[in-house]
HTML snippet that shows the backbone in 3Dmol.js (N, CA, C, O; Angstrom):
<script src="https://3Dmol.org/build/3Dmol-min.js"></script>
<div id="view" style="width:600px;height:400px;position:relative"></div>
<script>
const pdb = `
ATOM      1  N   MET A   1      42.813  16.545  14.728  1.00  0.00           N
ATOM      2  CA  MET A   1      42.270  15.461  13.924  1.00  0.00           C
ATOM      3  C   MET A   1      43.380  14.183  14.102  1.00  0.00           C
ATOM      4  O   MET A   1      44.603  14.285  13.996  1.00  0.00           O
ATOM      5  N   THR A   2      42.681  13.076  14.372  1.00  0.00           N
ATOM      6  CA  THR A   2      43.469  11.863  14.485  1.00  0.00           C
ATOM      7  C   THR A   2      43.663  11.087  13.228  1.00  0.00           C
ATOM      8  O   THR A   2      42.771  11.028  12.382  1.00  0.00           O
ATOM      9  N   ASP A   3      44.835  10.478  13.087  1.00  0.00           N
ATOM     10  CA  ASP A   3      45.252   9.641  11.901  1.00  0.00           C
ATOM     11  C   ASP A   3      44.100   8.371  11.933  1.00  0.00           C
ATOM     12  O   ASP A   3      43.855   7.715  12.946  1.00  0.00           O
ATOM     13  N   SER A   4      43.576   8.211  10.862  1.00  0.00           N
ATOM     14  CA  SER A   4      42.439   7.203  10.647  1.00  0.00           C
ATOM     15  C   SER A   4      43.200   5.770  10.688  1.00  0.00           C
ATOM     16  O   SER A   4      42.559   4.752  10.948  1.00  0.00           O
ATOM     17  N   SER A   5      44.460   5.734  10.447  1.00  0.00           N
ATOM     18  CA  SER A   5      45.109   4.483  10.435  1.00  0.00           C
ATOM     19  C   SER A   5      45.596   4.053  11.984  1.00  0.00           C
ATOM     20  O   SER A   5      46.121   2.971  12.242  1.00  0.00           O
ATOM     21  N   ILE A   6      45.369   4.924  12.792  1.00  0.00           N
ATOM     22  CA  ILE A   6      45.751   4.636  14.185  1.00  0.00           C
ATOM     23  C   ILE A   6      44.457   4.031  14.935  1.00  0.00           C
ATOM     24  O   ILE A   6      43.361   4.574  14.796  1.00  0.00           O
ATOM     25  N   LYS A   7      44.621   2.947  15.690  1.00  0.00           N
ATOM     26  CA  LYS A   7      43.629   2.280  16.444  1.00  0.00           C
ATOM     27  C   LYS A   7      44.033   2.200  17.967  1.00  0.00           C
ATOM     28  O   LYS A   7      45.186   2.368  18.365  1.00  0.00           O
ATOM     29  N   ARG A   8      43.018   1.941  18.722  1.00  0.00           N
ATOM     30  CA  ARG A   8      43.276   1.658  20.114  1.00  0.00           C
ATOM     31  C   ARG A   8      42.795   0.370  20.557  1.00  0.00           C
ATOM     32  O   ARG A   8      41.691  -0.005  20.163  1.00  0.00           O
ATOM     33  N   VAL A   9      43.484  -0.353  21.326  1.00  0.00           N
ATOM     34  CA  VAL A   9      43.106  -1.662  21.858  1.00  0.00           C
ATOM     35  C   VAL A   9      43.344  -1.769  23.483  1.00  0.00           C
ATOM     36  O   VAL A   9      44.342  -1.312  24.039  1.00  0.00           O
ATOM     37  N   GLU A  10      42.426  -2.348  24.057  1.00  0.00           N
ATOM     38  CA  GLU A  10      42.515  -2.524  25.574  1.00  0.00           C
ATOM     39  C   GLU A  10      42.599  -4.087  25.756  1.00  0.00           C
ATOM     40  O   GLU A  10      41.729  -4.779  25.227  1.00  0.00           O
ATOM     41  N   ILE A  11      43.551  -4.633  26.441  1.00  0.00           N
ATOM     42  CA  ILE A  11      43.789  -6.071  26.539  1.00  0.00           C
ATOM     43  C   ILE A  11      43.834  -6.362  28.025  1.00  0.00           C
ATOM     44  O   ILE A  11      44.460  -5.612  28.773  1.00  0.00           O
ATOM     45  N   ILE A  12      43.215  -7.387  28.459  1.00  0.00           N
ATOM     46  CA  ILE A  12      43.284  -7.946  29.776  1.00  0.00           C
ATOM     47  C   ILE A  12      43.887  -9.358  29.541  1.00  0.00           C
ATOM     48  O   ILE A  12      43.377 -10.081  28.686  1.00  0.00           O
ATOM     49  N   VAL A  13      44.848  -9.736  30.197  1.00  0.00           N
ATOM     50  CA  VAL A  13      45.565 -10.942  30.109  1.00  0.00           C
ATOM     51  C   VAL A  13      45.537 -11.663  31.529  1.00  0.00           C
ATOM     52  O   VAL A  13      45.929 -11.141  32.573  1.00  0.00           O
ATOM     53  N   ARG A  14      44.986 -13.007  31.396  1.00  0.00           N
ATOM     54  CA  ARG A  14      44.703 -13.783  32.540  1.00  0.00           C
ATOM     55  C   ARG A  14      45.745 -14.986  32.491  1.00  0.00           C
ATOM     56  O   ARG A  14      46.058 -15.550  31.443  1.00  0.00           O
ATOM     57  N   GLY A  15      46.234 -15.304  33.720  1.00  0.00           N
ATOM     58  CA  GLY A  15      47.095 -16.634  33.773  1.00  0.00           C
ATOM     59  C   GLY A  15      48.138 -16.273  34.807  1.00  0.00           C
ATOM     60  O   GLY A  15      47.927 -15.441  35.690  1.00  0.00           O
ATOM     61  N   ILE A  16      49.267 -16.930  34.661  1.00  0.00           N
ATOM     62  CA  ILE A  16      50.462 -16.577  35.459  1.00  0.00           C
ATOM     63  C   ILE A  16      51.174 -15.515  34.718  1.00  0.00           C
ATOM     64  O   ILE A  16      52.052 -15.776  33.894  1.00  0.00           O
ATOM     65  N   VAL A  17      50.782 -14.284  35.022  1.00  0.00           N
ATOM     66  CA  VAL A  17      51.304 -13.199  34.243  1.00  0.00           C
ATOM     67  C   VAL A  17      51.850 -12.057  35.199  1.00  0.00           C
ATOM     68  O   VAL A  17      52.206 -10.973  34.736  1.00  0.00           O
ATOM     69  N   GLN A  18      51.892 -12.305  36.343  1.00  0.00           N
ATOM     70  CA  GLN A  18      52.607 -11.283  37.300  1.00  0.00           C
ATOM     71  C   GLN A  18      53.826 -11.976  37.962  1.00  0.00           C
ATOM     72  O   GLN A  18      53.817 -13.116  38.427  1.00  0.00           O
ATOM     73  N   GLY A  19      54.867 -11.127  37.937  1.00  0.00           N
ATOM     74  CA  GLY A  19      56.091 -11.617  38.629  1.00  0.00           C
ATOM     75  C   GLY A  19      56.877 -12.467  37.549  1.00  0.00           C
ATOM     76  O   GLY A  19      57.760 -13.219  37.963  1.00  0.00           O
ATOM     77  N   VAL A  20      56.636 -12.403  36.295  1.00  0.00           N
ATOM     78  CA  VAL A  20      57.438 -13.012  35.310  1.00  0.00           C
ATOM     79  C   VAL A  20      57.840 -12.288  34.246  1.00  0.00           C
ATOM     80  O   VAL A  20      58.035 -12.794  33.140  1.00  0.00           O
ATOM     81  N   PHE A  21      57.994 -11.015  34.520  1.00  0.00           N
ATOM     82  CA  PHE A  21      58.507  -9.900  33.575  1.00  0.00           C
ATOM     83  C   PHE A  21      57.562  -9.773  32.376  1.00  0.00           C
ATOM     84  O   PHE A  21      58.014  -9.535  31.256  1.00  0.00           O
ATOM     85  N   PHE A  22      56.277  -9.927  32.601  1.00  0.00           N
ATOM     86  CA  PHE A  22      55.305  -9.723  31.470  1.00  0.00           C
ATOM     87  C   PHE A  22      55.315  -8.267  31.166  1.00  0.00           C
ATOM     88  O   PHE A  22      55.405  -7.893  29.996  1.00  0.00           O
ATOM     89  N   ARG A  23      55.225  -7.398  32.180  1.00  0.00           N
ATOM     90  CA  ARG A  23      55.058  -5.945  31.854  1.00  0.00           C
ATOM     91  C   ARG A  23      56.310  -5.398  30.957  1.00  0.00           C
ATOM     92  O   ARG A  23      56.165  -4.796  29.893  1.00  0.00           O
ATOM     93  N   THR A  24      57.611  -5.721  31.589  1.00  0.00           N
ATOM     94  CA  THR A  24      58.739  -5.291  31.009  1.00  0.00           C
ATOM     95  C   THR A  24      58.887  -5.764  29.483  1.00  0.00           C
ATOM     96  O   THR A  24      59.222  -4.992  28.584  1.00  0.00           O
ATOM     97  N   SER A  25      58.616  -7.039  29.308  1.00  0.00           N
ATOM     98  CA  SER A  25      58.772  -7.696  28.014  1.00  0.00           C
ATOM     99  C   SER A  25      57.711  -7.144  27.041  1.00  0.00           C
ATOM    100  O   SER A  25      57.945  -6.939  25.850  1.00  0.00           O
ATOM    101  N   THR A  26      56.592  -6.931  27.609  1.00  0.00           N
ATOM    102  CA  THR A  26      55.478  -6.279  26.648  1.00  0.00           C
ATOM    103  C   THR A  26      55.728  -4.822  26.231  1.00  0.00           C
ATOM    104  O   THR A  26      55.465  -4.415  25.100  1.00  0.00           O
ATOM    105  N   ARG A  27      56.270  -4.031  27.239  1.00  0.00           N
ATOM    106  CA  ARG A  27      56.783  -2.747  26.895  1.00  0.00           C
ATOM    107  C   ARG A  27      57.952  -2.826  25.799  1.00  0.00           C
ATOM    108  O   ARG A  27      57.944  -2.037  24.853  1.00  0.00           O
ATOM    109  N   ASP A  28      58.847  -3.685  25.927  1.00  0.00           N
ATOM    110  CA  ASP A  28      59.993  -3.734  24.952  1.00  0.00           C
ATOM    111  C   ASP A  28      59.418  -4.250  23.569  1.00  0.00           C
ATOM    112  O   ASP A  28      59.884  -3.810  22.518  1.00  0.00           O
ATOM    113  N   PHE A  29      58.518  -5.078  23.581  1.00  0.00           N
ATOM    114  CA  PHE A  29      57.787  -5.602  22.329  1.00  0.00           C
ATOM    115  C   PHE A  29      57.144  -4.376  21.727  1.00  0.00           C
ATOM    116  O   PHE A  29      57.414  -4.091  20.560  1.00  0.00           O
ATOM    117  N   ALA A  30      56.381  -3.689  22.376  1.00  0.00           N
ATOM    118  CA  ALA A  30      55.621  -2.564  21.831  1.00  0.00           C
ATOM    119  C   ALA A  30      56.503  -1.511  21.338  1.00  0.00           C
ATOM    120  O   ALA A  30      56.269  -0.966  20.260  1.00  0.00           O
ATOM    121  N   VAL A  31      57.576  -1.168  22.114  1.00  0.00           N
ATOM    122  CA  VAL A  31      58.468  -0.131  21.642  1.00  0.00           C
ATOM    123  C   VAL A  31      59.050  -0.496  20.210  1.00  0.00           C
ATOM    124  O   VAL A  31      59.108   0.366  19.333  1.00  0.00           O
ATOM    125  N   LYS A  32      59.450  -1.707  20.016  1.00  0.00           N
ATOM    126  CA  LYS A  32      59.840  -2.148  18.791  1.00  0.00           C
ATOM    127  C   LYS A  32      58.901  -2.059  17.614  1.00  0.00           C
ATOM    128  O   LYS A  32      59.292  -1.873  16.462  1.00  0.00           O
ATOM    129  N   LEU A  33      57.508  -2.217  18.006  1.00  0.00           N
ATOM    130  CA  LEU A  33      56.556  -2.032  16.965  1.00  0.00           C
ATOM    131  C   LEU A  33      56.108  -0.483  16.791  1.00  0.00           C
ATOM    132  O   LEU A  33      55.220  -0.158  16.004  1.00  0.00           O
ATOM    133  N   ASN A  34      56.751   0.359  17.533  1.00  0.00           N
ATOM    134  CA  ASN A  34      56.401   1.801  17.397  1.00  0.00           C
ATOM    135  C   ASN A  34      54.910   2.161  17.967  1.00  0.00           C
ATOM    136  O   ASN A  34      54.208   3.047  17.479  1.00  0.00           O
ATOM    137  N   ILE A  35      54.545   1.355  19.051  1.00  0.00           N
ATOM    138  CA  ILE A  35      53.143   1.450  19.693  1.00  0.00           C
ATOM    139  C   ILE A  35      53.263   2.292  20.940  1.00  0.00           C
ATOM    140  O   ILE A  35      54.215   2.142  21.706  1.00  0.00           O
ATOM    141  N   THR A  36      52.305   3.179  21.153  1.00  0.00           N
ATOM    142  CA  THR A  36      52.211   3.962  22.372  1.00  0.00           C
ATOM    143  C   THR A  36      51.227   3.158  23.399  1.00  0.00           C
ATOM    144  O   THR A  36      50.312   2.429  23.016  1.00  0.00           O
ATOM    145  N   GLY A  37      51.528   3.383  24.632  1.00  0.00           N
ATOM    146  CA  GLY A  37      50.550   2.783  25.639  1.00  0.00           C
ATOM    147  C   GLY A  37      51.055   2.647  26.867  1.00  0.00           C
ATOM    148  O   GLY A  37      52.011   3.314  27.264  1.00  0.00           O
ATOM    149  N   THR A  38      50.454   1.775  27.559  1.00  0.00           N
ATOM    150  CA  THR A  38      50.740   1.482  28.987  1.00  0.00           C
ATOM    151  C   THR A  38      50.520  -0.055  29.273  1.00  0.00           C
ATOM    152  O   THR A  38      49.687  -0.674  28.610  1.00  0.00           O
ATOM    153  N   VAL A  39      51.212  -0.630  30.189  1.00  0.00           N
ATOM    154  CA  VAL A  39      50.944  -1.977  30.715  1.00  0.00           C
ATOM    155  C   VAL A  39      51.143  -1.999  32.153  1.00  0.00           C
ATOM    156  O   VAL A  39      52.171  -1.560  32.667  1.00  0.00           O
ATOM    157  N   LYS A  40      50.106  -2.540  32.867  1.00  0.00           N
ATOM    158  CA  LYS A  40      50.224  -2.635  34.386  1.00  0.00           C
ATOM    159  C   LYS A  40      49.515  -3.793  34.928  1.00  0.00           C
ATOM    160  O   LYS A  40      48.585  -4.298  34.299  1.00  0.00           O
ATOM    161  N   ASN A  41      49.941  -4.285  36.172  1.00  0.00           N
ATOM    162  CA  ASN A  41      49.351  -5.314  36.833  1.00  0.00           C
ATOM    163  C   ASN A  41      48.095  -4.741  37.568  1.00  0.00           C
ATOM    164  O   ASN A  41      48.074  -3.631  38.100  1.00  0.00           O
ATOM    165  N   LEU A  42      47.050  -5.621  37.537  1.00  0.00           N
ATOM    166  CA  LEU A  42      45.880  -5.191  38.213  1.00  0.00           C
ATOM    167  C   LEU A  42      45.790  -6.082  39.511  1.00  0.00           C
ATOM    168  O   LEU A  42      46.344  -7.180  39.571  1.00  0.00           O
ATOM    169  N   ARG A  43      45.021  -5.515  40.600  1.00  0.00           N
ATOM    170  CA  ARG A  43      44.890  -6.225  41.653  1.00  0.00           C
ATOM    171  C   ARG A  43      44.327  -7.657  41.720  1.00  0.00           C
ATOM    172  O   ARG A  43      44.586  -8.417  42.653  1.00  0.00           O
ATOM    173  N   ASP A  44      43.504  -7.996  40.626  1.00  0.00           N
ATOM    174  CA  ASP A  44      43.039  -9.334  40.649  1.00  0.00           C
ATOM    175  C   ASP A  44      44.014 -10.364  39.950  1.00  0.00           C
ATOM    176  O   ASP A  44      43.604 -11.494  39.686  1.00  0.00           O
ATOM    177  N   GLY A  45      45.270  -9.986  39.659  1.00  0.00           N
ATOM    178  CA  GLY A  45      46.210 -10.877  39.153  1.00  0.00           C
ATOM    179  C   GLY A  45      46.307 -10.929  37.632  1.00  0.00           C
ATOM    180  O   GLY A  45      47.042 -11.737  37.065  1.00  0.00           O
ATOM    181  N   THR A  46      45.523 -10.018  36.969  1.00  0.00           N
ATOM    182  CA  THR A  46      45.642  -9.870  35.487  1.00  0.00           C
ATOM    183  C   THR A  46      46.665  -8.742  35.187  1.00  0.00           C
ATOM    184  O   THR A  46      47.147  -7.986  36.030  1.00  0.00           O
ATOM    185  N   VAL A  47      46.907  -8.744  33.923  1.00  0.00           N
ATOM    186  CA  VAL A  47      47.700  -7.625  33.280  1.00  0.00           C
ATOM    187  C   VAL A  47      46.733  -6.845  32.284  1.00  0.00           C
ATOM    188  O   VAL A  47      45.986  -7.414  31.487  1.00  0.00           O
ATOM    189  N   GLU A  48      46.839  -5.565  32.424  1.00  0.00           N
ATOM    190  CA  GLU A  48      46.095  -4.622  31.485  1.00  0.00           C
ATOM    191  C   GLU A  48      47.137  -3.952  30.516  1.00  0.00           C
ATOM    192  O   GLU A  48      48.184  -3.429  30.900  1.00  0.00           O
ATOM    193  N   ILE A  49      46.730  -4.031  29.252  1.00  0.00           N
ATOM    194  CA  ILE A  49      47.523  -3.478  28.229  1.00  0.00           C
ATOM    195  C   ILE A  49      46.538  -2.508  27.559  1.00  0.00           C
ATOM    196  O   ILE A  49      45.456  -2.908  27.129  1.00  0.00           O
ATOM    197  N   ILE A  50      46.970  -1.099  27.470  1.00  0.00           N
ATOM    198  CA  ILE A  50      46.282  -0.234  26.615  1.00  0.00           C
ATOM    199  C   ILE A  50      47.325   0.331  25.489  1.00  0.00           C
ATOM    200  O   ILE A  50      48.432   0.777  25.792  1.00  0.00           O
ATOM    201  N   ALA A  51      46.912   0.268  24.373  1.00  0.00           N
ATOM    202  CA  ALA A  51      47.867   0.651  23.222  1.00  0.00           C
ATOM    203  C   ALA A  51      47.330   1.219  22.057  1.00  0.00           C
ATOM    204  O   ALA A  51      46.262   0.796  21.615  1.00  0.00           O
ATOM    205  N   GLU A  52      47.945   2.129  21.507  1.00  0.00           N
ATOM    206  CA  GLU A  52      47.457   2.738  20.268  1.00  0.00           C
ATOM    207  C   GLU A  52      48.573   2.622  19.269  1.00  0.00           C
ATOM    208  O   GLU A  52      49.742   2.681  19.647  1.00  0.00           O
ATOM    209  N   GLY A  53      48.235   2.449  17.935  1.00  0.00           N
ATOM    210  CA  GLY A  53      49.219   2.390  16.823  1.00  0.00           C
ATOM    211  C   GLY A  53      48.454   1.935  15.605  1.00  0.00           C
ATOM    212  O   GLY A  53      47.223   1.901  15.597  1.00  0.00           O
ATOM    213  N   LYS A  54      49.184   1.593  14.599  1.00  0.00           N
ATOM    214  CA  LYS A  54      48.599   0.973  13.485  1.00  0.00           C
ATOM    215  C   LYS A  54      47.949  -0.376  13.716  1.00  0.00           C
ATOM    216  O   LYS A  54      48.386  -1.157  14.561  1.00  0.00           O
ATOM    217  N   GLU A  55      46.964  -0.622  13.003  1.00  0.00           N
ATOM    218  CA  GLU A  55      46.130  -1.874  13.360  1.00  0.00           C
ATOM    219  C   GLU A  55      46.986  -3.172  13.202  1.00  0.00           C
ATOM    220  O   GLU A  55      46.804  -4.137  13.945  1.00  0.00           O
ATOM    221  N   GLU A  56      47.889  -3.165  12.248  1.00  0.00           N
ATOM    222  CA  GLU A  56      48.575  -4.454  11.989  1.00  0.00           C
ATOM    223  C   GLU A  56      49.559  -4.728  13.086  1.00  0.00           C
ATOM    224  O   GLU A  56      49.891  -5.865  13.421  1.00  0.00           O
ATOM    225  N   LYS A  57      50.056  -3.501  13.683  1.00  0.00           N
ATOM    226  CA  LYS A  57      51.055  -3.682  14.701  1.00  0.00           C
ATOM    227  C   LYS A  57      50.392  -4.005  15.997  1.00  0.00           C
ATOM    228  O   LYS A  57      51.005  -4.716  16.793  1.00  0.00           O
ATOM    229  N   LEU A  58      49.125  -3.528  16.315  1.00  0.00           N
ATOM    230  CA  LEU A  58      48.427  -3.847  17.401  1.00  0.00           C
ATOM    231  C   LEU A  58      47.940  -5.367  17.355  1.00  0.00           C
ATOM    232  O   LEU A  58      47.742  -5.991  18.398  1.00  0.00           O
ATOM    233  N   PHE A  59      47.773  -5.888  16.186  1.00  0.00           N
ATOM    234  CA  PHE A  59      47.459  -7.372  16.085  1.00  0.00           C
ATOM    235  C   PHE A  59      48.728  -8.081  16.548  1.00  0.00           C
ATOM    236  O   PHE A  59      48.608  -9.100  17.228  1.00  0.00           O
ATOM    237  N   GLU A  60      49.905  -7.628  16.236  1.00  0.00           N
ATOM    238  CA  GLU A  60      51.168  -8.290  16.574  1.00  0.00           C
ATOM    239  C   GLU A  60      51.398  -8.253  18.036  1.00  0.00           C
ATOM    240  O   GLU A  60      51.955  -9.207  18.581  1.00  0.00           O
ATOM    241  N   LEU A  61      51.014  -7.235  18.699  1.00  0.00           N
ATOM    242  CA  LEU A  61      50.925  -7.096  20.185  1.00  0.00           C
ATOM    243  C   LEU A  61      50.009  -8.052  20.857  1.00  0.00           C
ATOM    244  O   LEU A  61      50.340  -8.706  21.846  1.00  0.00           O
ATOM    245  N   ILE A  62      48.681  -8.119  20.205  1.00  0.00           N
ATOM    246  CA  ILE A  62      47.745  -9.031  20.812  1.00  0.00           C
ATOM    247  C   ILE A  62      48.457 -10.462  20.737  1.00  0.00           C
ATOM    248  O   ILE A  62      48.464 -11.201  21.721  1.00  0.00           O
ATOM    249  N   GLY A  63      49.007 -10.791  19.619  1.00  0.00           N
ATOM    250  CA  GLY A  63      49.641 -12.132  19.456  1.00  0.00           C
ATOM    251  C   GLY A  63      50.665 -12.394  20.588  1.00  0.00           C
ATOM    252  O   GLY A  63      50.773 -13.496  21.126  1.00  0.00           O
ATOM    253  N   TYR A  64      51.443 -11.263  20.930  1.00  0.00           N
ATOM    254  CA  TYR A  64      52.500 -11.468  22.012  1.00  0.00           C
ATOM    255  C   TYR A  64      51.741 -11.601  23.298  1.00  0.00           C
ATOM    256  O   TYR A  64      52.114 -12.439  24.118  1.00  0.00           O
ATOM    257  N   ALA A  65      50.668 -10.811  23.544  1.00  0.00           N
ATOM    258  CA  ALA A  65      49.996 -10.988  24.773  1.00  0.00           C
ATOM    259  C   ALA A  65      49.418 -12.381  25.085  1.00  0.00           C
ATOM    260  O   ALA A  65      49.239 -12.814  26.224  1.00  0.00           O
ATOM    261  N   LYS A  66      49.138 -13.049  23.902  1.00  0.00           N
ATOM    262  CA  LYS A  66      48.530 -14.345  24.007  1.00  0.00           C
ATOM    263  C   LYS A  66      49.621 -15.424  24.387  1.00  0.00           C
ATOM    264  O   LYS A  66      49.218 -16.552  24.674  1.00  0.00           O
ATOM    265  N   ARG A  67      50.893 -15.172  24.406  1.00  0.00           N
ATOM    266  CA  ARG A  67      52.024 -16.110  24.768  1.00  0.00           C
ATOM    267  C   ARG A  67      52.818 -15.448  25.837  1.00  0.00           C
ATOM    268  O   ARG A  67      53.230 -16.137  26.770  1.00  0.00           O
ATOM    269  N   GLY A  68      53.083 -14.116  25.784  1.00  0.00           N
ATOM    270  CA  GLY A  68      53.909 -13.592  26.905  1.00  0.00           C
ATOM    271  C   GLY A  68      55.367 -13.985  26.825  1.00  0.00           C
ATOM    272  O   GLY A  68      55.838 -14.618  25.880  1.00  0.00           O
ATOM    273  N   PRO A  69      56.043 -13.576  27.862  1.00  0.00           N
ATOM    274  CA  PRO A  69      57.567 -14.137  27.908  1.00  0.00           C
ATOM    275  C   PRO A  69      57.535 -15.633  28.337  1.00  0.00           C
ATOM    276  O   PRO A  69      56.519 -16.226  28.701  1.00  0.00           O
ATOM    277  N   PRO A  70      58.901 -16.211  28.237  1.00  0.00           N
ATOM    278  CA  PRO A  70      58.818 -17.667  28.412  1.00  0.00           C
ATOM    279  C   PRO A  70      58.221 -18.160  29.745  1.00  0.00           C
ATOM    280  O   PRO A  70      57.591 -19.216  29.796  1.00  0.00           O
ATOM    281  N   SER A  71      58.422 -17.402  30.788  1.00  0.00           N
ATOM    282  CA  SER A  71      58.015 -17.774  32.208  1.00  0.00           C
ATOM    283  C   SER A  71      56.436 -17.678  32.441  1.00  0.00           C
ATOM    284  O   SER A  71      55.842 -18.257  33.351  1.00  0.00           O
ATOM    285  N   ALA A  72      55.911 -16.939  31.575  1.00  0.00           N
ATOM    286  CA  ALA A  72      54.319 -16.747  31.630  1.00  0.00           C
ATOM    287  C   ALA A  72      53.557 -17.943  31.219  1.00  0.00           C
ATOM    288  O   ALA A  72      54.044 -18.806  30.487  1.00  0.00           O
ATOM    289  N   LYS A  73      52.218 -17.994  31.751  1.00  0.00           N
ATOM    290  CA  LYS A  73      51.431 -19.010  31.297  1.00  0.00           C
ATOM    291  C   LYS A  73      50.050 -18.249  31.019  1.00  0.00           C
ATOM    292  O   LYS A  73      49.275 -18.093  31.962  1.00  0.00           O
ATOM    293  N   VAL A  74      49.767 -17.832  29.900  1.00  0.00           N
ATOM    294  CA  VAL A  74      48.529 -17.173  29.495  1.00  0.00           C
ATOM    295  C   VAL A  74      47.396 -18.128  29.375  1.00  0.00           C
ATOM    296  O   VAL A  74      47.570 -19.167  28.738  1.00  0.00           O
ATOM    297  N   TYR A  75      46.230 -17.864  29.940  1.00  0.00           N
ATOM    298  CA  TYR A  75      45.161 -18.744  29.973  1.00  0.00           C
ATOM    299  C   TYR A  75      43.942 -18.093  29.084  1.00  0.00           C
ATOM    300  O   TYR A  75      43.097 -18.783  28.514  1.00  0.00           O
ATOM    301  N   ASP A  76      43.980 -16.676  29.055  1.00  0.00           N
ATOM    302  CA  ASP A  76      42.819 -16.043  28.458  1.00  0.00           C
ATOM    303  C   ASP A  76      43.193 -14.671  28.111  1.00  0.00           C
ATOM    304  O   ASP A  76      43.868 -14.057  28.937  1.00  0.00           O
ATOM    305  N   VAL A  77      42.854 -14.083  26.998  1.00  0.00           N
ATOM    306  CA  VAL A  77      43.182 -12.747  26.590  1.00  0.00           C
ATOM    307  C   VAL A  77      41.743 -12.022  26.144  1.00  0.00           C
ATOM    308  O   VAL A  77      41.051 -12.498  25.245  1.00  0.00           O
ATOM    309  N   ASP A  78      41.409 -10.923  26.811  1.00  0.00           N
ATOM    310  CA  ASP A  78      40.178 -10.212  26.401  1.00  0.00           C
ATOM    311  C   ASP A  78      40.580  -9.019  25.671  1.00  0.00           C
ATOM    312  O   ASP A  78      41.274  -8.172  26.234  1.00  0.00           O
ATOM    313  N   VAL A  79      40.202  -8.882  24.463  1.00  0.00           N
ATOM    314  CA  VAL A  79      40.637  -7.739  23.524  1.00  0.00           C
ATOM    315  C   VAL A  79      39.384  -6.887  23.268  1.00  0.00           C
ATOM    316  O   VAL A  79      38.324  -7.396  22.901  1.00  0.00           O
ATOM    317  N   ARG A  80      39.548  -5.552  23.478  1.00  0.00           N
ATOM    318  CA  ARG A  80      38.433  -4.651  23.160  1.00  0.00           C
ATOM    319  C   ARG A  80      39.056  -3.477  22.425  1.00  0.00           C
ATOM    320  O   ARG A  80      40.030  -2.854  22.847  1.00  0.00           O
ATOM    321  N   TRP A  81      38.355  -3.204  21.187  1.00  0.00           N
ATOM    322  CA  TRP A  81      38.826  -2.206  20.377  1.00  0.00           C
ATOM    323  C   TRP A  81      38.047  -0.953  20.687  1.00  0.00           C
ATOM    324  O   TRP A  81      36.827  -0.994  20.847  1.00  0.00           O
ATOM    325  N   LYS A  82      38.779   0.215  20.775  1.00  0.00           N
ATOM    326  CA  LYS A  82      38.147   1.559  21.192  1.00  0.00           C
ATOM    327  C   LYS A  82      38.560   2.585  20.123  1.00  0.00           C
ATOM    328  O   LYS A  82      39.385   2.313  19.252  1.00  0.00           O
ATOM    329  N   ALA A  83      37.972   3.728  20.226  1.00  0.00           N
ATOM    330  CA  ALA A  83      38.364   4.883  19.456  1.00  0.00           C
ATOM    331  C   ALA A  83      39.866   5.390  20.021  1.00  0.00           C
ATOM    332  O   ALA A  83      40.103   5.456  21.228  1.00  0.00           O
ATOM    333  N   PRO A  84      40.693   5.683  19.147  1.00  0.00           N
ATOM    334  CA  PRO A  84      41.916   6.190  19.678  1.00  0.00           C
ATOM    335  C   PRO A  84      41.822   7.516  20.415  1.00  0.00           C
ATOM    336  O   PRO A  84      40.921   8.246  20.005  1.00  0.00           O
ATOM    337  N   LEU A  85      42.537   7.966  21.382  1.00  0.00           N
ATOM    338  CA  LEU A  85      42.493   9.191  22.131  1.00  0.00           C
ATOM    339  C   LEU A  85      43.597  10.138  21.648  1.00  0.00           C
ATOM    340  O   LEU A  85      43.461  11.361  21.623  1.00  0.00           O
ATOM    341  N   GLY A  86      44.746   9.457  21.251  1.00  0.00           N
ATOM    342  CA  GLY A  86      45.893  10.247  20.728  1.00  0.00           C
ATOM    343  C   GLY A  86      46.582  10.964  21.886  1.00  0.00           C
ATOM    344  O   GLY A  86      47.281  11.957  21.683  1.00  0.00           O
ATOM    345  N   LYS A  87      46.367  10.424  23.175  1.00  0.00           N
ATOM    346  CA  LYS A  87      47.118  11.169  24.232  1.00  0.00           C
ATOM    347  C   LYS A  87      48.244  10.420  24.960  1.00  0.00           C
ATOM    348  O   LYS A  87      48.781  10.841  25.985  1.00  0.00           O
ATOM    349  N   LEU A  88      48.567   9.220  24.309  1.00  0.00           N
ATOM    350  CA  LEU A  88      49.633   8.265  24.861  1.00  0.00           C
ATOM    351  C   LEU A  88      50.926   8.802  24.336  1.00  0.00           C
ATOM    352  O   LEU A  88      50.909   9.229  23.182  1.00  0.00           O
ATOM    353  N   ASN A  89      51.998   8.843  24.984  1.00  0.00           N
ATOM    354  CA  ASN A  89      53.379   9.047  24.667  1.00  0.00           C
ATOM    355  C   ASN A  89      54.281   7.945  25.079  1.00  0.00           C
ATOM    356  O   ASN A  89      54.380   7.623  26.263  1.00  0.00           O
ATOM    357  N   GLY A  90      54.938   7.361  24.133  1.00  0.00           N
ATOM    358  CA  GLY A  90      55.872   6.251  24.499  1.00  0.00           C
ATOM    359  C   GLY A  90      55.009   5.066  24.987  1.00  0.00           C
ATOM    360  O   GLY A  90      53.782   5.058  24.898  1.00  0.00           O
ATOM    361  N   PHE A  91      55.723   4.102  25.490  1.00  0.00           N
ATOM    362  CA  PHE A  91      55.055   2.874  26.082  1.00  0.00           C
ATOM    363  C   PHE A  91      55.642   2.646  27.391  1.00  0.00           C
ATOM    364  O   PHE A  91      56.833   2.354  27.499  1.00  0.00           O
ATOM    365  N   LYS A  92      54.847   2.766  28.420  1.00  0.00           N
ATOM    366  CA  LYS A  92      55.247   2.810  29.860  1.00  0.00           C
ATOM    367  C   LYS A  92      54.712   1.724  30.600  1.00  0.00           C
ATOM    368  O   LYS A  92      53.576   1.339  30.322  1.00  0.00           O
ATOM    369  N   VAL A  93      55.470   1.082  31.653  1.00  0.00           N
ATOM    370  CA  VAL A  93      55.005   0.214  32.575  1.00  0.00           C
ATOM    371  C   VAL A  93      54.344   1.191  33.757  1.00  0.00           C
ATOM    372  O   VAL A  93      54.998   2.099  34.270  1.00  0.00           O
ATOM    373  N   THR A  94      53.147   0.928  34.075  1.00  0.00           N
ATOM    374  CA  THR A  94      52.625   1.882  35.095  1.00  0.00           C
ATOM    375  C   THR A  94      52.249   0.903  36.318  1.00  0.00           C
ATOM    376  O   THR A  94      52.241  -0.327  36.261  1.00  0.00           O
ATOM    377  N   TYR A  95      51.951   1.667  37.387  1.00  0.00           N
ATOM    378  CA  TYR A  95      51.604   0.906  38.678  1.00  0.00           C
ATOM    379  C   TYR A  95      50.484   1.298  39.278  1.00  0.00           C
ATOM    380  O   TYR A  95      50.118   0.752  40.319  1.00  0.00           O
TER     381      TYR A  95
END
`;
const viewer = $3Dmol.createViewer("view");
viewer.addModel(pdb, "pdb");
viewer.setStyle({}, {cartoon: {color: "spectrum"}});
viewer.zoomTo();
viewer.render();
</script>
């Protein structure tokens, strides 16, 4: 049984988001929020974030994704809410 307060969000971030420490800074931010998930660069130049946690914490993560680290320039963020799977452990940068 999954905790009903746990939600899942899948985020695609577009802009100057690769090569600017976006993944590392997102991981560090998510760990502070006690969110589990992954962040990775996609071939089309975007960054994908998949995260599970308490809804209010996920909204904080979405807010972070909209600005990113200082050297990033975020142009667009696509957010999709999904049913949590409960299979994520920690928050990892994946490749």
